[in-house]
N, C-alpha and C positions, 0 to 999 in steps of 0.2 A: 504493499499500500504506499504511495508516494505522499510524503508530507515535506513542509519545509517550515523555516523560521523566518519571519520578516520584521525588521526594525521599523516601526511607524514613526517613532520619533525617538530622538537620542537626548542626552543631557545638556540642556542650554538654560539660559536664564529665563525662557518663557515655556519650556518643555520637560518633561521628565521621561525617562525611557519607558516607552510602551511598546510590548513585543507582540506578535501574533503568531500563533501556530496554525498553518493552513494544511487541512487535510482534503486530499483531492476526491477520494471515494469512500463514502458520500462527501460533498464538498460542504465543509464546515469550517468555523474558525473559533480559535480560543485565544483571547486577549488577556496579557499580563500587564497589570497596573494602568492606572487610567488617570495621570496627572492632569492638572490644568492644561488647557490648550489641546487635548486629545481630539475633540470633535473639529478644531480647526485644522488639527494636522491631517486628519483624514481627509478633509477637503482639499488642502494645500497638496497633498501627496497622493491624492486619487486613490485612496483606499476605502472601500465601501464596507459599512458596517454590517451590511446584510449578511445573512448567514452565520451571525455570531451566536454561539451556542453556550459559552459560558466565559465568565470574566474571573480571573484569579488576582488577588490583591496581597502583596507581601506585608502591607503595613497599613495602618489607618490614619496616618498623618495626612494633611492637605497636600503635602509634597506629592505622595504616591497616588491619591484618590480625590484630588480636588475636581477632576473632570468627571468622576462617577456619576453624579445626579445627571449631568448632561448627556452623558453617553445612554444612561438608562431612559432618559426621556426621548431621546432620538430612535433608540431601538423600538421603543413602542410606537412612536409616530411613522415609522417606516413599516409598520404591520409584522414586526417579530411576534412571533406567538408566545415562545418560553425562553427563559435565559436562566442559568444557573450561576450562582456567584459565591466563591470560596475566598475565605480571609481569615484573619486573626480573630481571637475572642474579643467580642465587642462589635463585630460586623452587624449582628442584629440590632443592637442598640443604634448604632449610627444609621442604618437605613429607616429604622422607625422614626429617627429625629428628623427625617426629611420630609415628613408626611403632609407638611402644609404646602409643599411647593413641588413635590417629585411624585405626587399620586398619578398612576396610569393603570386604570382598572382593566384595561384590555390586555396587559402584559401579564403573562404568568411568570412569577419568580419563585426560584428555589434557593434558600440560603443555607449555607453549611460553614459553621464556624470550626476553625482548627485549634483545638485547645492547646494551651501552654505545654512544653515538654513535661514529663513525668519521670522522675528517676527510676531506674529499674532496681529492684532488691539487689543487695550486695550478692555477687557471684551468679546471678541470672543472665541468660543470653538474652538480649534485647529480642522483643518479638519481631517477626519478618513484617515488612510494611505491607499495607494494604492500599490500593489505589483508592483516590476519593472520586475518580472519574475514570471511566474505561469505555472505549468504543471499539469499532473494527480497525482502527489505525494506531491509536496511542492509548497509554494507560498513564495517569498522571498521579504522582504522590506528593504529598505534603509533609514538609518537615519542618515542625516549629523550632524556633531558636531563641533562646532567652539570654538576658545578660545579668550576671551575677549582682551588678550594680543596681539594678532596677528589677528587682523581682516581683514588686508590686507598684504599680504606678500610682495607685490611688487607694486611700483608706477613707472609711466613712467619717473619721473625725477630719480629715483633709488637712491636718496640722503640718504635714511634711511638704506642702506645695509651695509656700510662700518663700521667695528667694530673699536673702538677707540683703538689706541696703544700707547705704551710709545715713545716718541721721539727716534729716531736712527741716527747715523751719517750720514745715507743716507736714509733719509725719502722718502716716495713714491711722494710726491709732487716735492721733489728735483730731482727725478729720472725721472719724466715726462718731467721737465723743460730741463734737460740735453739731453734727446733724441730728444726733439725738436730742440735743438741746433745742435745735431750731424747727425740729418735727418735720424733717425733710426725708423721711424714709419712703415716701410716696415716688421717689425720683428713680428708684430701681427695683428691678425684680428680685424677689427673695432669693437668698444664696441656697437654700434648699428646699426640696419637697418633702413631704413626709416621708419618712423612712420605711424602706421596704427591703428586706435582705435581698440582695443580688444572688437569687437562686431561682428555683423551678417557677416560683409565683410571678418573679418579676420577668423571666423569660416568657412565660404564658402572656402576661400583659403585652410584651413588646410585639410577639409574633401575632397577637390579636389584632394590634394596631395594623402590623403589616398586611393582615388578611383584608384589611379595609382599604389598602393602597394598591394591591396587585391581585390579580386573578390567581387562584391556586393554581399551580402548575399542572399541566396534563389535562385540565378541564376543557370544556368545548370552547373555542374560540367564537366570539360573537360575530354574527354575519355582518352586522351593521356597525359602522363606526361613526354614526351622527352625533352622539354625545360625547366624543373624546374630548372636546373642548372644555367640557365641564370639570374634568379632572384637575385643571390647573387652577381652580377657582375656590379652593378650599382654604379659608382663612378665619381667624378670631375676628369678630367684628364689635361684638359688645361686650367685652370683658370689663368688669368693674376695675377701676384704677386700683393698681396693686399696693398693698400694705405690708409692713413686716409682721403686724400682729396676727396675720391670718394666712399661714402658707398656703399656696395653691394644692389643689387636690392632686392625686396621681391620675393620669390619663387612664380610661378604660377603654376596651374595644368596642363597647357600646357608645361611647363618645370620644372617639380617637382624635377629632379635630376641635375639641373643646379647650378650655383654659387650663387644663391640667398638663403636668409635664411628665415624662417617664420616670420610672423608678431610677435612682441614682446608680450608676454603673461603677463598680470597683473591679476594673478589668485587670489581667495581667498583662505586663509589658513585654510583648514579644513579637518577632517578626516571623515570617513564614517563607522558607525556600521551597521551590517545586523541582522534582526530577519528572521528566517527560521521557517515557520509554515506548519506542515505536515497536509495532508487531514484527515478527521475523518477516522478511521479504521473501515471498514465495519464489522459487526457482523457475526459470522459463522451461517451457515444453521442448524437450530434447528429442529431436526427429530421429536421430541416429540410434539412440537408446531404445526408443520405441520400437524401431524397424528390428533391432537385434532381439527384443523380446518377443518377436513374431506377431506383431499386432500389424495387420494390413492397414493401409491409409484407406480411409473412407468414414462411415458413420462410427467406427469403433473409436477413432482419433477424436471425433467430435464429443463423444460420450466421455471419453477420459479428460478432455479440456474443460467439460463441465462439472468435473469432480466425480464421476461415475466409476464404479469398477467394472472391468470388461473381461470377457472369456475369449481368448484366441480360438482360431478354427481347429487348433490341435488341442483344445481343452485346458489351455494354461490360463490361471486367473492372474490378471494384471491390474494393479491399483493405479490410481493417478500419481501418487508419490514416486512409484517406481520409474515414470517417465520424465521426471524433472530432473533439472540441473540442481546443483547444490544450492540451497537457499542461504540468503545473506542473513548474518546474525543480526539481531535488534540492535538498533542505534539510539542512543539517548542524548538528551539535551538538559542542563541544570541552569536554573535561574536562583541565584544565591544573592541575598541582600544582607549587608555587613554594616550597619549604621556607624559603629565605631569599634574600636580595638576591644571594647569590654565583651563583644560577642564571640571573638575569635575563638577562644578556648572551646566554647560549645559547637563552633563549626568543626574545627580541625579534628576534634575527638569524636565526633559523630560517625558512626558506622553506616547511616543512611546515605552517604554520598559515595560509599564504595559500589560500583556497577555490579559486583557479584551478588549483592543484596536482591538484584532485581533478574538475575539469571546467570548462569555461568558463562555465556557467550556474550553478555551485553557489553557494548562498548560505548564510551562517552566520546560525542563528537564535538560538541561546543558547550562552554560554559559562559554564561553572562554574569559578570560580577558588577553588582551596584555598591559601590564602596564610599564610606565616608572617610573623612581626614584621617591620616594616620594608619589606616589599614594596609594599604599596599606596601608600604615601607616596613611593615612589621615582619620581622624573621618568621613568625610562626605562622603567618599567612601565605608568605613566599615559599615556605617548604611545603605547604599544603598544597599550593597551586602546582608545584613540582612533583607532586606524588602522583599526578595523573599522567598518562601516557603522552610521549612528546608529540603524538599526531593531534592531540585535543587543541581545539582552537579556543582562546581565551579572549572574551572581548570585555573591556573594562570602562565603566561609566564612574566617574567621580567628579566632584566640582573642581579639584585640583589638576585634573588630567584631561578632561573633556573641554575642547575649544568652545568658546561662546559664540559659534556660528549662528548665522541668521536661520530662523526656523520657517518664518513665513515670508518667503522671498518676494511673492508678489505684492504684498503691502510694502515691504522694504524698498522694492525697486520703484514702486510709486512715490514713496516717500523720498528718495534719492532724486527723482525727476523735479518734484515739487521744490526741493531745495535750491533748484536754479531760478525759482520765482522768488523766493524769499527765504534765506537759510536761517534766519532768526525765528520764524514762525514754523517752518518745515525743517526739522533737524534730521540729519543722518543718523539712523539708528546705531546704538552702540552695539559693537560686536568685535569678535577676534577670531582669527583663524589659528592662533597659537594658544596652547593651554598654559596655566600658570607654571606647570613643571611637567617634564615629560615622566612617562612611567619608568620605573627602574630598569637599569639594563640587564639585571640579573633574574629577570622573570622568564617563564618558558618562552622558547623561540617564537611559536605562534601567538603571541600576545599583542592585540591591537586595540585601539580605542573604538568603543561603539560609536557608530555614525548612522545619521538618518539613510534610510532607503537601503540598509544593506539585507540581503537574502542569503540564507544558508539552506541549501537542500540537504535534508536529512535522510531521505530514501529516495534514491540512491544519493549516499553522501557526496558532498563537494565542498570547496572552500568558499568562503564569504565572497559575495561578489556585490558591487554596487549596482542599483536598478537605475541606470543614468537617466533613460528616458522619462522614468516616473519621477525622480526627484530633481529635474533640471533646475539649475540654479541660475536665475535671470539676473541676480543682484550682483554678484561678484564681477561678471563681466561688464556690467553697466557701471560699477564703481570704478573698474579699472579704466574704461572709457573716459569716465569723468576726470579721474586723476592725470590722465594723458592729454586733457585739453580737448576733448571730443565732444563737448557740449553735455547735455544732460538727457537722460533717457526718458522716453515715453513710457507710460505705464506698462506696456506690453514688454519693456525690457529692451526694446530697439532704440537704435539712435535717433534723437528727434531731428527731423530735417528743419530747414532754415525757418519755414512758417511758423513752427512752434517756438523757435528761438526768438524770432520777430515778436510774436506774441508776447512772450514773457518780457523782452526788453521794453517794447511799448507800455505794458502794464506797470512796469517799474518806473519808467519815465513819468506816467502820469502821477504815481504816488509822490514821486520826488518834488512834481510841479506843485501838486496840492499841499505838500507839507511845507513848502516854501512860504505858502501863503496863509496857512491855518495860524491862529492865534497860539502862542505858547501855552496859554490857559488849558487848551484841549489837551496837550501833551503831558502837562505837568499838574493837572487838576487832580481832584479827589480821586485816589485810588488808581491814577495813572500807571503806578508801578506795580500793581496788583496783576499776577499771571493766572490766567485760567487755561489749563490744558485739558483738552477733550481726548481722554484716553481711549475711549471706546464709544463709537456713535452708531452703532448698529443695534437692531432689537431682535429679541427672540433667541437666536442662535448666531454664533460668529460666522463671519464668510472670510474669504481669502483677503478682502481689503478692509473689512470693518470687525472690530471686536465688540462684544456687548457693552452695556452702559457702564461708563466710569468718568468722572471729572474732577480734577483736582485744582484747588484754588490755593496759590501761594502768596502770603501775605508778608511782605519784608518785615522783619523785627517782631512778627507776632506768632507765625506758625501757619500750618497748612490744614486745609479742609478737603475731605474727600466726600463728593456727592455720588452716592452709589458705588457699587464695587463688584461688577460682575465677573464671572470666571475670565481669569487670565489679566486681571488689572495688575497683579504684581508684574507678570512678564512686561507689559506695556511701560510701567514704571521703570523697570530695569533697562529696557531699551532706550527710553527716553532720558534717563538721568545717568545711566551708567553705574558700574559697580566699583568704580575707582575714586581716589581721592584728588587726583590731580585734574582741576577744573580750570579751564582757560577764559579769559575774560570775554564778555558778550560783545566785545568790540572786534571780535574775530571776523575778519573778512571772509567773502566767499572763496577767495583763492587760497586763503590759509586753511579753510575747512576741507577744500579739495586736497590740499597738501597732506592734512592729516587724516583723511577719510580712511577708516579701517583700523587706525590707532585708538583703541578705547580709552586711553590715557588722556586724549585730548578731545574737547568739543566745545562748540560754541555757546555755552551756557554757564551762568553763575548760580544755578540752583543747587548745586551740591550733588553728591552721589545719592543712589536711591537709599541707601541706609540713613544718610543725614535726613532725606525727606521723609522717611517714616519715622524717624524718631522725632521730627519736629511735627509730626501728625497729631492735632489737637481734637478734631472732630471729624467723626465718620458719621454722615447721615444716610441711612437706608429708607427709601422712599415707600417700599412695599415689599411683600415676601415673594413675588415672582423670581425665580431663580437667576434670570439675566441681570437682576439688580443687586445681588448679594452673594452669589456663589464664590466670589473670589476673596471673601472678608476673612474666612478662616485663616488662609495662607499669609495674608497681610498681618493678622494678629500673632500668628505663629512666629513670623519672620520678626516682627517687632519684640515679642517676649523673648526671643535668643540674643538681642543686642547686647553686647557688653561694652561698657557698663550699660545698665538699664537705663531708659529714658528718665529724665528728673521729674516729668510730669506724666499723669496719666492721659489716655485718650478717652473722649467721651464718645459714646455711640448713641445716637439718637435714632430710634427705630421703632416700628410697630412691636407690639407685644410678642406676636407670634415669631418675629425674627429674633427677639431676646431669648425667648424660650428655647429655640433651635440653636442658639449659641451655647445657651447654658449646658444643653444636653450633650453637644459635640465637646464641650469642655470637660465632661465627664472621662473622655478618652484620650483627650490630647490637651496638653497645657495651653491654654489661649490666653490665659491671664484673667479670665473673667470673673474669678473670685478674689482676686488680689486687687484691692482698691487703689493701690499705688500704680497699678498698670492700666486697668480698664474700669470705667464707670459706665453702666447702662442707664440710659434716661428713657421712659416711654415718650414717643414722639408726641402724644396728647398733652404731655406737660407744658408744651409751648403753644398749644392750639389758640388760635384767634378766637376770641369771644369766650374764652373759659374763664369763668370768674375766679377760679382757683389759681390762675397764674399768679395773681397778686401776692399769694402766699408760697411763691416758688422757694425751694429749698437750698441748700448751700451747693449742691450739684449744679443747679442750673445757673446760679449766680456766678459760681466759679468758673464755669464754662464761658459765659459771656465776658467775663473779665479777663481771662486768659488769652482770648483772642481780640480783645479791644473792641467787642461788639456792644453797641447800644442796646440791640435787641435781636432775639431770635423767635421767629413766628412761624409755626407749622400750620398748614391750611389743608384740612380734609379735601382732597381733590375727587374727581368722578372717574373711577375705575372700576374693574369687575372684583376688585377685593379692597380690603381697607388699604387706602393709600394716601399718602402726604405730598404736599409740596412744602417748600420751605423758603423764608425771607430773611436774609442776613442783612442787617444794617450796622454798619461800621462807624465808630466815632470820630473818624476822619472824614465822614461825609459821603461815602459810597454805599453802594446796596448792590446785592445779588439776589435774584430770584430764581429758584430752579423748580421746575413744574413735576418733576418724577413722570408717570404715565397717566394721562387723564384726557378726556374730551374737554373743550374750552370751559373754563370754570370761572364763575363770576367772583366767587369768593377769593381767587387767588388774585383776580385783577384787582379787586379792592384793597387786598394786604399788601400788593406789591407797588402801589402808586408811586411813579416817579423813579422807577428803579433805574439804576446806572446800566446794569445788565440783566436782561432776562434770557435765561437757558430753558428753552421749551421743546418738548418733544414733537417732532414732526414726522410721524410714522408713515402716513399715507399721502399719495399724490392728491392735488385738488379735484381729480375727477373719480375719487374713491371715497366721497363723502359718506355713503351709506355703509359700506365696509369698515370705516373707521368708527362710525357710531356703534356699529354692531360689536366692535372688539375693544370699544371704550378708548379709542385713540384719537389724535387730531391729524388733521391734513396740514400740509405746508401753509396753506392760505389761512387756516383757523389759527394756527399757531401765531403768525404775523399780526393776525386780527387782535389776538389777546395783547400782544405788545402795543398795538395801537391804542387800545382802550386803556392799557396800563400807564401810557405815556412813558414806556421804556425808551431809554436813550440809546441802547445797542440790544440787538437780538442775536442770539445764537440758537440756531436749530439743530437738533440732533436726534438721535433714537429712529434712525431710518430703516424703513423695511428692507429686508434684504433682497426684495425685487429690485432695488437700486443699488447694487453693489459698489458702485463707484462714485457717481455724482447724480443726485436726484434733480430732476428738472422743476425749476422754480416757476409756477404760474399762479400768480397771486389773484388774478380775476378782479372782480369789483370791490374786494375787501380794503383795497387801498394799503398804504404803508406808513409808517411813521416818520416824522420829519424832525429834525433837530437844526437850530440857527447856530451861527459860528460860535457863539458864547456857550453853547451846549444846552440852550433851553428848547423845550418842545414847541414845535410849530408846525405848520402845515406846508412849509414852502421848501424844507430840504429833507431829503430821506435819510431816516436813521440807519446807520450801517446793519446789514444783515449778514451773517456769517453762516455759511453751510459748514457743519462741523466736519473736520477730518480727523481720523485717529492721530493722536499724537501732534496736534497742532497746539503750540505754545502761543496764546493771545493775551499779550498786555492790554489792559483796559484802555489805556491812552493811545493803542495802536489799533484798536478794532476798526477803526475807520478805513483802515487800508483795504480791508477785505472786500468792501464793495466794489473797489477798483481793480481787483483780482478775479472777480466773478466770471466775467466773459473768458478769460485765459483759462480758469479752472474748467468751465463748461467745454471748452474746445479741446482742452487736454483729455478729458473723460467723456467720450461720446456715450449717449445713452446706451444702456445694455440691460434690458428687463429680463434676465434670466437669474432666478434666485438660487444660489448654491446651497440649498438645504436637502431635501428628501432624495432628489435624483442623485446627487452626489454621495450621498450616505447609504443609499439603498440599491445603487446601481453595480455593475460589475468592477472588480477591480482592474486598475490599469496594469498591463503587462509590458516588459521591455519591449518585445517584438510585435505587439499588437496594436497598431494604430487605430485610433477611433474611426469608426465606420458609421454611415448614416447621418440623419439629421440630428443636430443637438436638440435635446429633449428639454422643454420649458418645465420648471419645476415649481412647486407650490411650497410656500412657507407659511408657519403659523406664527403671528406676532403675540 
């Protein structure tokens, strides 16, 4: 049976190693780890999710499974009937925690937890392994691995979780005492639900919740998919404001989407490695051997080929096996995850990595090593790697050894082209083709670094090869062209001809002419130096060119604000701000940027590296529970929690109660800092709601948040979406304000709350000719969003959250709604048009320079011609691209769900 291993994504700033085992007869796929960016990688790398039969997780950290909810929802939406999921203990708890945004009742799901390793009694031989999954082609075995330093990640008392910090003027204990005095407990979700032992009863509750999220596996698949959209609209709408005096109830299977939370999980901290063993390859039919046995050619040969025993004319019995050449022995593949050196002893002493455990003739063909810092250099690990046969291929993925190459080359190439228009707004993504260090030279000879689009044929076995036509890199050739003075590439990756160069030159000339005439007050007025970066401007699912929702506001001398945080937000930030400390002045010219393009230590920005950006993150606002607005939050928090030294101030998360409960439940499994008030403070979004009489009694958390960012006020507005959703109005003491709509149809309450806003960031999901569809899905059209800005008297409008029907550039047709106008002094009038900005991923927009975008609009529209083919279901559900199989036939138009 032929089968192979394919690398969907390697380790970079925005992707985690995701592997696929592909079995040919019958055709099915098994996926290993689904980090953030997995769905986008499938689209970029032409890997269809269809025929995915099972998912295997090595760890429950956001790093390894941040893309899991997105993949599950996409599998359901493309019509997958059943999926099996395997992972460490705590998997059931995690899946149940996603109940308010990952419910897909059409999908059958089977969950299997791999318990932590249990020591064998002294002197006893370990029991032979049993496969957790077996089919016609492969048998898959799970090997749990624990660390002696972390035998138990959590206890009910939770006393060991808080990290020691240096004393500060406002220490956490002091804050808690002050809040008790001020009566501010309503600002946050209680730290504990009622205690239930983490045993069979707790597991029954969790699995009962999951039974309401997914169809039991193996049951009849519904013939109609009419109601599938209702799955995403499960949310808590009318929960009483939370207090500390009444802990929330435990969720029950009969009320899985109510206000209760899951029983607290006290999981064991371990990872799971996997051994995949192929079935013996049956030998081919041997003609000469068959003739020698006296079997005449004809019907008897056909019977032998079909596995039937025959009798020759001479009366001799011949079995099919007698007519075959020697079979090939089974071939195996190992995926081992070693987060740090504390796991090494339990790896190197485990007998379950010995191929003899799976059969006397089993041979290991390849091993993928996902390693943390200090693992590969450890002599114990080196010796273990060398204990395998010299023919074994070792593929290493580690932060120190994996180059930070560009993962999403289509978007990066487009960004590179736009840098030719304005290199301060459109920055070349941070990347590097060289690792921090090379793998040690004394590792086995066949050791290489894991890379995108590598394929290893397992049966028959062959060396790793790169699927060049699948993973064609348009970015590096375009970058080289730019560095050599060849102009800037079109979004297709091809050299832009002179008309595009002329278009960009003319647009820049207009901007320079207008800048010379504009009063300085416009460039240096209130908030002029505040930067808004639209990290993700797409809706529902990512595409090649647009990631899902995320916006960051950087306020000099005050800190940073994140408005929504869809999957992949961390990766977008890493590409935008870079991983390094060496930051060049923003006065860098385009020529200097070209000279340093490709060097991740130099960039045209003063914003600091990504760690500095999240260290100075003061507020994260989550507008609602739909996954495309918050699924990247756990990774941001985990990254921030790991900073050394810890940030001096907490980050405040203002979110709907359902999102807060989800974070608490995930924090049971992974330390996100949720229960350490010196790290994270949760605030119910309703605490800032406009018109709430209790706002006058806001507690210490609310007041502290406003003061730490220099804000005069924070106002949340209940907007009009399919679930509980909020917009937000931020007014700064320096006189500027930003309004963010979240997802909504045009909302009068938001218009009222945001009057005179300096900047309105408003969703514009649908085109102007799709008003009915926008209303049905509770979204706004382009024109409706602009009209909200007109009625709000907003001075600048940024449109975002575009349907993936418009993967590159949406066509702006405002119709009779009109637009906003601002006079030279910045006052609202009807004589000049307020700048309207079409959001692009990773566009850094200073408020004082937003006016430039209106003069770039025509150039941008000509750069990105209309292309109404949404990269969603078809790319995920279609056939995989093959190196030697060019696409045939007409391109299929796909349907996307916002």
